[in-house]
All heavy atoms as an XYZ file, in Angstrom:
906
protein
N     161.623    121.705    -18.007
C     161.440    123.013    -17.317
C     162.552    123.890    -17.724
O     163.788    123.437    -17.831
C     161.412    122.731    -15.824
C     161.009    123.852    -15.077
S     159.307    124.435    -15.016
C     158.676    122.987    -14.029
N     162.203    125.166    -18.012
C     163.276    126.209    -18.279
C     162.818    127.539    -17.919
O     161.567    127.688    -17.777
C     163.689    126.201    -19.794
C     162.503    126.532    -20.607
C     162.821    126.523    -22.077
N     161.609    126.830    -23.068
C     161.158    128.084    -23.191
N     161.677    129.214    -22.539
N     160.107    128.230    -23.969
N     163.654    128.487    -17.757
C     163.346    129.866    -17.503
C     162.961    130.412    -18.768
O     163.721    130.453    -19.788
C     164.497    130.568    -16.847
C     164.785    129.949    -15.512
C     164.158    132.110    -16.691
C     165.958    130.707    -14.890
N     161.685    130.949    -18.900
C     161.220    131.707    -20.110
C     161.405    133.148    -20.101
O     161.716    133.771    -21.128
N     161.002    133.755    -18.907
C     160.927    135.221    -18.870
C     161.413    135.609    -17.338
O     161.073    134.916    -16.465
C     159.666    135.686    -19.022
O     159.146    135.322    -20.305
C     159.486    137.235    -18.994
N     162.192    136.578    -17.283
C     162.673    137.051    -16.003
C     161.694    138.387    -15.812
O     161.624    139.202    -16.802
C     164.122    137.472    -15.847
C     164.450    138.270    -14.587
C     164.952    136.258    -16.026
N     161.113    138.560    -14.706
C     160.217    139.715    -14.510
C     160.884    140.731    -13.520
O     161.402    140.272    -12.577
C     158.853    139.272    -13.924
N     160.753    142.059    -13.927
C     161.278    143.150    -13.078
C     160.269    144.174    -12.933
O     159.405    144.436    -13.890
C     162.608    143.710    -13.689
C     163.683    142.792    -13.786
S     165.384    143.282    -14.144
C     165.160    144.872    -14.934
N     160.284    144.943    -11.834
C     159.353    146.111    -11.661
C     160.098    147.370    -12.178
O     161.198    147.509    -12.351
N     159.086    148.181    -12.535
C     159.527    149.613    -13.106
C     158.401    150.619    -12.847
O     157.302    150.390    -12.986
C     159.794    149.493    -14.627
N     158.806    151.838    -12.440
C     157.891    152.813    -12.204
C     157.590    153.461    -13.450
O     156.439    153.929    -13.651
C     158.469    153.924    -11.210
O     159.621    154.477    -11.644
N     158.412    153.399    -14.499
C     158.129    153.977    -15.774
C     158.461    152.837    -16.845
O     159.584    152.615    -17.274
C     159.141    155.196    -16.012
C     158.801    155.844    -17.368
O     158.278    155.227    -18.378
O     159.222    157.051    -17.511
N     157.386    152.033    -17.090
C     157.577    150.855    -17.950
C     158.079    151.214    -19.395
O     158.943    150.473    -19.971
C     156.316    150.080    -18.072
C     156.357    148.920    -18.959
C     155.868    149.610    -16.553
N     157.536    152.372    -19.856
C     157.929    152.622    -21.238
C     159.455    153.021    -21.349
O     160.202    152.449    -22.251
C     157.181    153.887    -21.745
C     157.494    154.199    -23.182
C     156.666    155.411    -23.623
N     155.302    155.131    -23.747
C     154.686    154.562    -24.816
N     155.273    154.274    -25.882
N     153.353    154.304    -24.807
N     159.977    153.740    -20.384
C     161.430    154.081    -20.371
C     162.302    152.859    -20.103
O     163.284    152.675    -20.811
C     161.728    155.157    -19.229
C     163.202    155.586    -19.115
C     163.322    156.589    -18.098
N     163.127    155.948    -16.751
C     163.446    156.521    -15.540
N     163.960    157.742    -15.588
N     163.284    155.938    -14.488
N     161.794    152.018    -19.194
C     162.614    150.797    -18.952
C     162.612    149.885    -20.142
O     163.657    149.315    -20.459
C     162.053    150.091    -17.728
N     161.518    149.760    -20.871
C     161.417    148.932    -21.907
C     162.343    149.445    -23.153
O     162.992    148.663    -23.673
C     160.022    148.735    -22.470
N     162.324    150.691    -23.266
C     163.195    151.297    -24.363
C     164.695    151.001    -24.036
O     165.518    150.717    -25.022
C     162.890    152.791    -24.475
N     165.061    151.120    -22.752
C     166.391    150.895    -22.410
C     166.758    149.377    -22.634
O     167.748    149.119    -23.296
C     166.603    151.350    -20.985
S     168.333    151.137    -20.393
N     165.978    148.476    -22.055
C     166.329    147.092    -22.298
C     166.109    146.553    -23.659
O     166.944    145.637    -24.053
C     165.383    146.263    -21.328
C     165.933    146.367    -19.867
C     165.229    147.058    -18.863
C     167.113    145.841    -19.360
N     166.097    146.992    -17.684
C     167.139    146.191    -18.031
C     168.063    144.968    -19.894
C     168.159    145.783    -17.241
C     169.197    144.711    -19.102
C     169.211    145.054    -17.716
N     165.212    147.097    -24.455
C     165.204    146.731    -25.919
C     166.517    147.136    -26.490
O     167.078    146.320    -27.259
C     163.962    147.395    -26.631
C     162.794    146.909    -26.230
C     161.522    147.671    -27.024
O     161.666    148.966    -27.017
O     160.617    147.047    -27.362
N     167.097    148.322    -26.335
C     168.357    148.686    -26.992
C     169.515    147.898    -26.339
O     170.352    147.534    -27.124
C     168.573    150.125    -26.734
N     169.502    147.591    -25.154
C     170.564    146.864    -24.394
C     170.592    145.429    -24.786
O     171.727    144.954    -25.193
C     170.396    146.985    -22.894
N     169.527    144.772    -25.105
C     169.509    143.361    -25.310
C     169.243    142.931    -26.728
O     169.404    141.880    -27.165
C     168.499    142.565    -24.363
C     168.800    142.730    -22.958
C     167.625    142.077    -22.165
C     170.216    142.148    -22.477
N     168.674    144.019    -27.519
C     168.163    143.657    -28.798
C     166.924    142.847    -28.825
O     166.645    142.161    -29.811
N     166.095    142.913    -27.755
C     164.900    142.407    -27.660
C     163.752    143.178    -28.370
O     164.056    144.382    -28.474
C     164.531    142.080    -26.148
C     165.146    141.017    -25.479
N     166.412    140.522    -25.895
C     164.691    140.087    -24.582
C     166.672    139.571    -25.129
N     165.675    139.167    -24.337
N     162.685    142.508    -28.628
C     161.526    143.190    -29.137
C     160.273    142.917    -28.319
O     160.226    141.979    -27.589
C     161.236    142.897    -30.645
C     162.370    143.255    -31.485
C     160.926    141.344    -30.755
N     159.158    143.852    -28.395
C     157.930    143.433    -27.791
C     157.279    142.174    -28.317
O     157.243    142.138    -29.512
C     156.962    144.613    -27.945
C     157.583    145.900    -27.300
C     156.788    147.151    -27.611
O     155.600    147.020    -28.238
O     157.158    148.249    -27.288
N     156.971    141.326    -27.472
C     156.209    140.093    -27.804
C     154.798    140.494    -28.374
O     154.365    139.800    -29.412
C     156.083    139.149    -26.663
C     155.401    137.869    -27.059
C     155.406    136.877    -25.893
N     154.467    137.348    -24.905
C     154.240    136.800    -23.561
N     155.087    135.875    -23.253
N     153.348    137.305    -22.795
N     154.135    141.424    -27.920
C     152.901    141.958    -28.273
C     152.788    143.496    -28.021
O     153.618    143.846    -27.195
C     151.705    141.174    -27.725
C     151.865    141.103    -26.191
C     151.418    139.784    -25.710
O     151.423    138.770    -26.307
O     151.031    139.759    -24.549
N     151.975    144.262    -28.523
C     151.836    145.633    -28.022
C     151.702    145.697    -26.638
O     151.007    144.942    -25.992
C     150.617    146.044    -28.767
C     150.400    145.210    -30.061
C     150.946    143.881    -29.539
N     152.530    146.696    -25.992
C     152.697    146.719    -24.618
C     151.491    147.535    -24.017
O     150.844    148.298    -24.835
C     153.972    147.350    -24.276
C     154.060    148.928    -24.354
C     154.329    149.490    -25.660
C     154.090    149.822    -23.383
N     154.365    150.819    -25.370
C     154.284    151.119    -24.051
C     153.991    149.787    -21.997
C     154.231    152.258    -23.329
C     153.925    151.043    -21.399
C     154.129    152.232    -22.119
N     151.234    147.414    -22.780
C     150.157    148.059    -21.988
C     150.848    148.981    -21.290
O     152.103    149.092    -21.073
C     149.399    147.084    -21.128
C     148.692    145.994    -22.048
C     148.121    144.955    -21.255
O     147.953    145.164    -20.004
N     147.849    143.672    -21.831
N     150.045    150.122    -20.721
C     150.747    151.168    -19.818
C     151.522    150.514    -18.691
O     152.485    151.190    -18.226
C     149.703    152.017    -19.243
C     149.091    152.963    -20.394
O     149.717    153.122    -21.461
O     147.931    153.462    -20.178
N     151.084    149.431    -18.156
C     151.837    148.898    -16.930
C     152.519    147.496    -17.156
O     152.973    146.920    -16.189
C     150.790    148.722    -15.903
C     149.632    147.793    -16.170
O     149.532    147.363    -17.341
O     148.799    147.518    -15.314
N     152.532    147.007    -18.471
C     153.201    145.762    -18.618
C     153.626    145.640    -19.971
O     153.023    145.978    -21.019
C     152.145    144.725    -18.228
C     152.626    143.275    -18.414
C     152.542    142.414    -19.380
C     153.450    142.661    -17.344
N     153.235    141.200    -19.047
C     153.752    141.358    -17.917
C     153.971    142.979    -16.101
C     154.465    140.453    -17.079
C     154.751    142.039    -15.352
C     155.023    140.857    -15.836
N     154.828    144.916    -20.211
C     155.271    144.600    -21.519
C     156.280    143.412    -21.322
O     156.952    143.182    -20.409
C     156.129    145.734    -22.166
C     157.454    146.098    -21.495
C     156.392    145.484    -23.564
N     156.271    142.514    -22.346
C     157.241    141.334    -22.436
C     158.091    141.575    -23.560
O     157.674    141.710    -24.621
C     156.435    139.989    -22.467
C     157.390    138.802    -22.524
C     155.488    139.917    -21.323
N     159.452    141.568    -23.336
C     160.353    141.639    -24.338
C     160.936    140.395    -24.548
O     161.268    139.560    -23.634
C     161.524    142.602    -23.941
C     160.987    144.014    -23.457
C     162.134    144.821    -22.997
C     160.162    144.729    -24.516
N     161.141    139.983    -25.757
C     161.684    138.640    -26.317
C     162.816    138.855    -27.225
O     162.906    139.856    -27.822
C     160.671    137.732    -26.774
C     159.586    137.490    -25.710
C     159.994    138.385    -28.025
N     163.797    137.858    -27.280
C     164.925    137.998    -28.200
C     164.371    138.069    -29.602
O     163.321    137.440    -30.114
C     165.687    136.662    -28.011
C     165.411    136.244    -26.605
C     163.955    136.775    -26.417
N     164.866    138.928    -30.433
C     164.405    139.122    -31.789
C     164.476    137.894    -32.588
O     163.646    137.766    -33.515
C     165.226    140.321    -32.437
N     165.390    137.048    -32.417
C     165.481    135.829    -33.163
C     164.632    134.768    -32.595
O     164.506    133.548    -33.110
C     166.944    135.347    -33.221
C     167.396    134.972    -31.844
O     166.726    134.878    -30.927
O     168.677    134.557    -31.863
N     163.885    135.008    -31.508
C     162.928    134.013    -30.941
C     163.499    133.035    -30.005
O     162.769    132.182    -29.538
N     164.829    132.983    -29.712
C     165.444    132.094    -28.978
C     166.013    132.773    -27.704
O     166.826    133.737    -27.802
C     166.632    131.346    -29.708
C     166.088    130.579    -30.887
N     165.328    129.440    -30.879
C     166.111    130.869    -32.309
C     164.976    129.072    -32.032
N     165.494    129.990    -32.883
N     165.827    132.259    -26.501
C     166.404    132.718    -25.337
C     165.405    133.273    -24.337
O     164.155    133.157    -24.544
N     165.928    133.875    -23.268
C     165.051    134.444    -22.212
C     164.542    135.661    -22.441
O     165.217    136.447    -22.894
C     165.875    134.269    -20.906
C     165.200    134.859    -19.720
C     166.407    132.886    -20.588
N     163.274    135.788    -22.105
C     162.564    137.089    -22.207
C     162.706    137.891    -21.059
O     163.133    137.551    -19.883
N     162.282    139.207    -21.051
C     162.257    140.114    -19.934
C     160.973    140.669    -19.817
O     160.566    141.476    -20.798
C     163.502    141.051    -20.054
C     163.571    142.121    -18.867
C     163.937    141.467    -17.674
C     164.519    143.226    -19.346
N     160.204    140.617    -18.820
C     158.843    141.274    -18.502
C     159.103    142.406    -17.556
O     159.923    142.286    -16.582
C     157.936    140.267    -17.820
O     157.753    139.110    -18.709
N     158.457    143.470    -17.937
C     158.605    144.645    -17.175
C     157.154    145.063    -16.753
O     156.363    145.278    -17.528
C     159.233    145.814    -17.911
C     160.632    145.525    -18.328
C     160.984    146.559    -19.312
C     161.521    145.579    -17.088
N     156.871    145.019    -15.409
C     155.689    145.445    -14.798
C     155.660    146.638    -14.002
O     156.684    146.868    -13.209
N     154.572    147.464    -14.013
C     154.564    148.627    -13.172
C     154.718    148.230    -11.691
O     154.009    147.394    -11.279
C     153.187    149.464    -13.355
C     153.020    150.617    -12.499
C     153.088    151.828    -13.346
N     152.578    152.994    -12.543
C     153.372    153.655    -11.656
N     154.565    153.138    -11.361
N     152.887    154.697    -11.047
N     155.553    149.048    -10.961
C     155.723    148.719     -9.639
C     156.262    149.996     -8.966
O     157.000    150.732     -9.292
C     156.794    147.618     -9.341
O     157.081    147.408     -7.953
N     155.654    150.247     -7.708
C     156.103    151.316     -6.909
C     156.921    150.688     -5.610
O     157.317    151.565     -4.808
C     154.967    152.177     -6.249
C     154.191    152.858     -7.547
O     154.837    153.329     -8.440
O     152.889    152.973     -7.507
N     157.219    149.583     -5.702
C     158.013    148.940     -4.605
C     159.424    149.573     -4.647
O     159.986    149.521     -5.867
C     157.997    147.480     -4.688
O     156.768    146.946     -4.730
C     158.711    146.688     -3.679
N     160.000    149.948     -3.609
C     161.352    150.442     -3.604
C     162.452    149.381     -4.075
O     162.140    148.222     -3.839
C     161.662    150.846     -2.090
C     160.281    150.981     -1.471
C     159.445    150.002     -2.187
N     163.412    149.845     -4.812
C     164.429    148.914     -5.271
C     165.219    148.512     -4.203
O     165.656    149.339     -3.389
C     165.223    149.680     -6.405
C     166.476    148.843     -6.804
C     164.346    149.982     -7.603
N     165.773    147.304     -4.077
C     166.718    146.788     -3.077
C     168.060    147.271     -3.498
O     168.549    147.043     -4.559
C     166.577    145.265     -2.996
C     165.413    144.656     -2.528
C     165.493    143.263     -2.495
O     165.786    142.579     -3.485
N     165.059    142.459     -1.459
N     168.706    147.869     -2.472
C     170.107    148.265     -2.713
C     171.026    147.047     -3.129
O     171.866    147.214     -3.911
C     170.770    149.018     -1.529
C     172.087    149.605     -1.881
C     172.531    150.518     -0.716
O     171.707    150.983      0.043
O     173.826    150.559     -0.417
N     170.867    146.060     -2.392
C     171.617    144.697     -2.740
C     170.574    143.711     -2.899
O     170.051    142.987     -2.084
C     172.458    144.284     -1.481
C     173.242    142.971     -1.872
C     173.523    145.351     -1.203
N     170.112    143.518     -4.230
C     169.000    142.680     -4.563
C     169.238    141.161     -4.441
O     170.490    140.765     -4.514
C     168.714    142.955     -6.031
C     169.951    143.461     -6.544
C     170.673    144.256     -5.436
N     168.428    140.440     -4.029
C     168.582    138.954     -3.852
C     168.676    138.306     -5.186
O     169.195    137.341     -5.382
C     167.524    138.417     -2.926
C     167.610    138.975     -1.531
C     166.529    138.263     -0.740
N     166.744    136.842     -0.626
C     166.159    136.107      0.290
N     165.407    136.618      1.155
N     166.321    134.790      0.236
N     168.052    138.816     -6.131
C     168.052    138.261     -7.500
C     168.366    139.429     -8.413
O     167.825    140.509     -8.297
C     166.729    137.672     -7.997
C     166.543    137.187     -9.357
C     166.203    136.574     -6.978
N     169.146    139.191     -9.555
C     169.532    140.139    -10.395
C     169.898    139.353    -11.659
O     170.147    138.164    -11.695
C     170.620    141.090     -9.904
C     172.006    140.332     -9.805
N     172.272    139.807     -8.624
C     173.016    140.087    -10.589
C     173.394    139.124     -8.746
N     173.860    139.353     -9.860
N     170.097    140.213    -12.878
C     170.504    139.673    -14.107
C     172.041    139.788    -14.201
O     172.672    140.734    -13.734
C     169.909    140.539    -15.267
C     168.456    140.751    -15.389
C     168.064    141.595    -16.445
C     167.746    139.341    -15.519
N     172.592    138.676    -14.852
C     173.997    138.637    -15.244
C     173.996    138.580    -16.730
O     173.498    137.650    -17.350
C     174.675    137.339    -14.616
C     174.991    137.447    -13.119
O     175.020    138.508    -12.571
O     175.443    136.351    -12.704
N     174.491    139.676    -17.277
C     174.666    139.704    -18.718
C     176.054    139.390    -19.124
O     177.095    139.930    -18.605
C     174.436    141.113    -19.254
C     173.021    141.799    -18.784
C     172.932    143.093    -19.453
C     171.854    140.850    -19.226
N     176.298    138.218    -19.824
C     177.636    137.691    -20.171
C     178.098    138.100    -21.569
O     177.285    138.246    -22.537
C     177.603    136.156    -20.107
S     177.051    135.640    -18.469
N     179.363    138.518    -21.629
C     179.986    138.977    -22.719
C     181.405    138.829    -22.835
O     182.012    138.761    -21.837
C     179.732    140.585    -23.064
O     180.193    141.012    -24.185
C     180.100    141.313    -21.909
N     182.056    138.741    -24.017
C     183.393    138.692    -24.135
C     184.100    140.053    -24.200
O     185.237    140.242    -24.306
C     183.822    137.926    -25.385
C     183.476    136.379    -25.260
C     183.811    135.656    -26.532
O     184.377    136.236    -27.602
O     183.831    134.427    -26.463
N     183.129    141.155    -24.283
C     183.579    142.618    -24.472
C     183.077    143.325    -23.315
O     182.264    144.370    -23.466
C     183.066    143.046    -25.794
C     183.610    142.329    -26.966
C     182.893    142.774    -28.294
O     181.944    143.261    -28.242
O     183.653    142.550    -29.299
N     183.327    143.015    -22.075
C     182.730    143.663    -20.995
C     182.903    145.178    -20.922
O     181.813    145.861    -20.815
C     183.316    143.056    -19.653
C     182.596    143.713    -18.374
C     183.429    143.351    -17.075
N     184.606    144.129    -17.208
C     185.558    143.965    -16.324
N     185.535    142.946    -15.401
N     186.764    144.499    -16.439
N     183.965    145.670    -21.022
C     184.194    147.147    -21.005
C     183.477    147.839    -22.020
O     182.829    148.887    -21.847
C     185.665    147.489    -20.928
C     186.377    146.925    -19.678
O     185.655    146.705    -18.704
O     187.621    146.688    -19.687
N     183.544    147.312    -23.267
C     182.699    147.962    -24.402
C     181.254    147.948    -24.097
O     180.580    148.876    -24.158
C     183.127    147.169    -25.642
O     184.551    147.335    -26.003
C     182.382    147.829    -26.870
N     180.806    146.864    -23.646
C     179.385    146.750    -23.343
C     178.925    147.651    -22.121
O     177.794    148.332    -22.211
C     178.937    145.250    -23.103
C     179.047    144.440    -24.371
C     178.085    144.850    -25.410
O     176.930    145.426    -25.153
N     178.534    144.836    -26.637
N     179.769    147.686    -21.166
C     179.441    148.648    -19.935
C     179.433    150.018    -20.511
O     178.240    150.718    -20.236
C     180.498    148.460    -18.857
C     180.362    149.649    -17.894
C     180.322    147.172    -18.157
N     180.221    150.529    -21.394
C     180.273    151.789    -21.951
C     178.911    151.995    -22.726
O     178.304    153.050    -22.602
C     181.339    152.121    -22.765
C     182.771    152.266    -21.910
O     182.592    152.322    -20.755
O     183.769    152.164    -22.686
N     178.552    151.060    -23.585
C     177.356    151.139    -24.308
C     176.109    151.197    -23.489
O     175.102    151.997    -23.677
C     177.278    149.934    -25.241
C     176.037    149.828    -26.130
C     176.025    148.739    -27.124
N     175.696    147.497    -26.420
C     174.390    147.187    -26.248
N     173.402    147.903    -26.775
N     174.074    146.019    -25.610
N     176.107    150.452    -22.408
C     174.852    150.454    -21.511
C     174.672    151.666    -20.702
O     173.629    152.137    -20.642
C     174.969    149.279    -20.615
C     174.855    147.869    -21.223
C     175.277    146.667    -20.348
C     173.321    147.617    -21.690
N     175.896    152.240    -20.353
C     175.841    153.524    -19.650
C     175.352    154.658    -20.551
O     174.581    155.470    -20.231
C     177.411    153.897    -19.073
C     177.416    155.260    -18.695
C     177.608    152.929    -17.949
N     175.703    154.585    -21.861
C     175.223    155.463    -22.839
C     173.735    155.259    -23.082
O     173.013    156.323    -23.425
C     175.995    155.307    -24.125
N     173.269    154.190    -22.767
C     171.843    153.947    -22.958
C     170.976    154.387    -21.743
O     169.763    154.295    -21.800
C     171.554    152.493    -23.190
C     171.897    151.976    -24.566
C     171.792    150.491    -24.595
C     171.177    152.617    -25.639
N     171.680    154.724    -20.666
C     170.960    155.215    -19.438
C     171.282    154.510    -18.155
O     170.817    154.814    -17.184
N     171.994    153.360    -18.198
C     172.504    152.586    -17.055
C     173.409    153.461    -16.281
O     174.054    154.285    -16.819
C     173.086    151.365    -17.449
N     173.682    153.127    -15.029
C     174.604    153.957    -14.283
C     175.505    152.794    -13.556
O     175.018    151.788    -13.114
C     173.821    154.731    -13.133
N     176.812    153.169    -13.270
C     177.638    152.354    -12.522
C     177.273    152.294    -10.953
O     176.860    153.430    -10.533
C     179.081    152.873    -12.688
C     179.691    152.503    -14.016
C     181.038    153.103    -14.238
N     181.617    152.961    -15.417
C     182.404    151.754    -15.848
N     182.644    150.863    -14.825
N     182.934    151.662    -16.999
N     177.375    151.131    -10.431
C     177.046    151.116     -8.973
C     178.353    150.762     -8.254
O     179.096    149.726     -8.655
C     175.974    150.077     -8.816
C     175.879    149.876     -7.179
C     174.753    150.396     -9.487
N     178.830    151.409     -7.166
C     179.902    151.124     -6.402
C     179.610    149.870     -5.733
O     178.479    149.724     -5.096
C     180.189    152.151     -5.504
C     180.830    153.465     -6.152
O     181.571    153.153     -7.306
O     180.770    154.532     -5.682
N     180.510    148.919     -5.506
C     180.294    147.804     -4.834
C     181.382    147.521     -3.917
O     182.597    147.434     -4.300
C     180.137    146.595     -5.798
C     179.880    145.147     -5.156
C     179.428    144.159     -6.192
N     180.675    143.504     -6.748
C     180.609    142.497     -7.591
N     179.452    142.079     -8.017
N     181.635    142.057     -8.013
N     181.100    147.481     -2.648
C     182.184    147.361     -1.615
C     182.847    145.983     -1.716
O     184.051    145.977     -1.299
C     181.585    147.487     -0.253
C     180.953    148.821      0.143
C     180.429    148.927      1.517
O     180.625    148.050      2.292
O     179.470    149.751      1.704
N     182.272    144.963     -2.227
C     182.877    143.649     -2.013
C     183.479    143.168     -3.372
O     183.800    142.009     -3.592
C     181.785    142.646     -1.659
C     181.104    142.987     -0.385
C     179.978    141.890     -0.115
C     182.050    142.874      0.828
N     183.932    144.094     -4.189
C     184.679    143.769     -5.448
C     185.972    142.979     -5.031
O     186.771    143.604     -4.173
C     184.995    144.969     -6.325
C     183.961    145.433     -7.348
C     183.498    146.628     -7.257
C     183.560    144.497     -8.257
C     182.494    147.038     -8.174
C     182.570    144.886     -9.362
C     182.156    146.185     -9.212
O     181.202    146.570    -10.222
N     186.305    141.998     -5.706
C     187.574    141.513     -5.477
C     188.750    142.232     -6.249
O     188.347    143.161     -6.894
C     187.441    140.017     -6.253
C     186.306    140.123     -7.087
C     185.444    141.164     -6.576
N     189.883    141.986     -6.074
C     190.891    142.699     -6.631
C     190.894    142.810     -8.149
O     191.195    143.726     -8.823
C     192.422    142.252     -6.283
C     192.690    142.549     -4.786
O     191.989    143.460     -4.213
O     193.436    141.811     -4.157
N     190.571    141.711     -8.774
C     190.490    141.615    -10.307
C     189.093    141.108    -10.609
O     188.986    139.869    -10.992
C     191.672    140.765    -10.683
C     191.558    140.538    -12.255
O     191.236    141.583    -12.924
O     192.194    139.556    -12.820
N     188.039    141.821    -10.586
C     186.640    141.458    -10.814
C     186.459    140.955    -12.232
O     186.877    141.618    -13.185
C     185.792    142.563    -10.349
C     186.646    143.832    -10.690
C     188.083    143.401    -10.356
N     185.590    140.039    -12.407
C     185.168    139.679    -13.736
C     183.830    140.319    -14.061
O     183.298    140.238    -15.194
C     184.942    138.081    -13.892
C     183.843    137.501    -12.988
O     183.253    138.272    -12.168
O     183.389    136.417    -13.184
N     183.240    141.148    -13.154
C     181.944    141.693    -13.413
C     181.970    143.162    -13.004
O     182.713    143.561    -12.096
C     180.849    141.030    -12.667
O     181.092    141.092    -11.145
N     181.022    143.921    -13.633
C     180.765    145.282    -13.236
C     179.308    145.308    -12.876
O     178.490    144.919    -13.588
C     181.133    146.295    -14.449
C     180.568    147.743    -14.049
C     182.623    146.130    -14.808
N     179.019    145.953    -11.779
C     177.588    146.157    -11.341
C     177.071    147.528    -11.965
O     177.694    148.571    -11.835
C     177.388    146.220     -9.875
C     176.092    146.340     -9.461
C     178.026    144.854     -9.196
N     175.901    147.388    -12.559
C     175.199    148.646    -13.234
C     173.822    148.588    -12.569
O     173.340    147.707    -12.077
C     175.192    148.542    -14.714
C     176.486    148.470    -15.350
C     176.276    148.411    -16.887
C     177.296    149.780    -15.169
N     173.080    149.754    -12.793
C     171.649    150.013    -12.451
C     170.936    150.462    -13.665
O     171.498    151.367    -14.347
C     171.564    150.898    -11.283
N     169.811    149.962    -14.014
C     169.057    150.392    -15.091
C     168.473    151.688    -14.903
O     168.656    152.300    -13.870
C     168.143    149.249    -15.703
C     167.019    149.117    -14.797
O     166.707    149.728    -13.740
O     166.194    148.179    -15.088
N     167.678    152.158    -15.733
C     167.015    153.493    -15.624
C     166.010    153.460    -14.405
O     165.577    154.542    -14.003
C     166.149    153.754    -16.962
O     165.204    152.749    -17.211
C     167.070    153.896    -18.145
N     165.647    152.219    -13.949
C     164.763    152.153    -12.770
C     165.487    151.927    -11.520
O     164.957    151.555    -10.374
C     163.698    151.094    -12.974
C     162.781    151.355    -14.244
C     161.839    152.511    -13.781
O     161.306    152.467    -12.650
O     161.559    153.373    -14.676
N     166.821    151.829    -11.520
C     167.656    151.433    -10.469
C     167.868    150.026    -10.135
O     168.269    149.748     -8.973
C     167.472    152.352     -9.143
C     168.737    152.574     -8.286
O     169.781    152.591     -8.926
O     168.526    152.772     -7.134
N     167.205    149.155    -11.026
C     167.417    147.737    -10.767
C     168.842    147.432    -11.065
O     169.343    147.774    -12.237
C     166.522    147.000    -11.720
C     165.023    147.172    -11.429
O     164.595    146.927    -10.355
N     164.343    147.681    -12.471
N     169.577    146.634    -10.078
C     170.938    146.206    -10.297
C     171.052    145.080    -11.222
O     170.195    144.210    -11.238
C     171.502    145.908     -9.047
C     171.441    146.932     -7.982
C     171.914    148.235     -8.294
N     172.380    149.126     -7.093
C     171.474    150.017     -6.597
N     170.293    150.136     -6.976
N     171.863    150.733     -5.632
N     172.174    145.091    -12.084
C     172.507    143.925    -12.844
C     174.013    143.978    -13.048
O     174.657    144.959    -12.682
C     171.786    144.013    -14.168
C     172.094    145.175    -15.163
C     172.998    144.930    -16.168
C     171.510    146.291    -14.992
C     173.226    146.008    -16.947
C     171.708    147.412    -15.859
C     172.649    147.169    -16.791
N     174.553    142.755    -13.389
C     175.978    142.674    -13.640
C     176.284    142.420    -15.157
O     175.573    141.669    -15.794
C     176.528    141.566    -12.777
S     176.526    141.742    -10.956
N     177.483    142.901    -15.570
C     177.977    142.513    -16.811
C     179.228    141.806    -16.555
O     180.218    142.278    -15.851
C     178.331    143.964    -17.644
C     178.852    143.587    -18.963
C     177.127    144.829    -17.767
N     179.215    140.566    -16.955
C     180.161    139.465    -16.711
C     181.192    139.466    -17.841
O     180.698    139.067    -18.960
C     179.555    138.159    -16.381
C     178.504    138.249    -15.297
C     180.672    137.141    -16.006
C     178.944    138.611    -13.900
N     182.521    139.390    -17.647
C     183.453    139.197    -18.671
C     183.687    137.636    -18.837
O     184.366    137.070    -17.830
C     184.801    139.776    -18.285
C     185.950    139.629    -19.315
O     185.760    138.905    -20.216
O     186.954    140.153    -18.930
N     183.284    136.992    -19.871
C     183.473    135.631    -20.018
C     184.795    135.185    -20.400
O     185.100    133.926    -20.301
C     182.410    134.984    -21.094
O     182.674    135.708    -22.317
C     180.998    135.322    -20.518
N     185.674    136.022    -20.606
C     187.016    135.774    -20.963
C     187.890    135.825    -19.766
O     189.140    135.438    -19.771
C     187.711    136.687    -22.086
O     187.758    137.925    -21.603
C     186.777    136.746    -23.290
N     187.466    136.236    -18.656
C     188.223    136.423    -17.414
C     188.470    135.042    -16.932
O     187.545    134.156    -16.809
C     187.356    137.153    -16.505
C     188.079    137.670    -15.265
N     188.330    137.018    -14.151
C     188.714    138.767    -15.023
C     188.939    137.565    -13.221
N     189.210    138.734    -13.814
N     189.713    134.870    -16.515
C     190.158    133.558    -15.794
C     189.395    133.095    -14.737
O     189.093    132.162    -14.337
């Protein structure tokens, strides 16, 4: 058993897909529909991301979110913000956090984790 795809809601599936394709380097598994697309790693290995049309309000503090791991956290945060993500203030940051919370173009929260952080 393994996780194959993480599914997220989006009010604008096309915009969300474009952002996540650029952020992760994923590609469409098959031609997308107006309300659904599955993005997979271009090399065929790893977890996919499904985006489905949803009008459900985004949770301010979601119970489930993506953690994107990198050795270049600040560079990647800047790149993701340039792609349309936004920084999210988090009240519970420790003094020396290993992660930065961002929101995608649909306001879905995710973290960028610094894997070099002690």
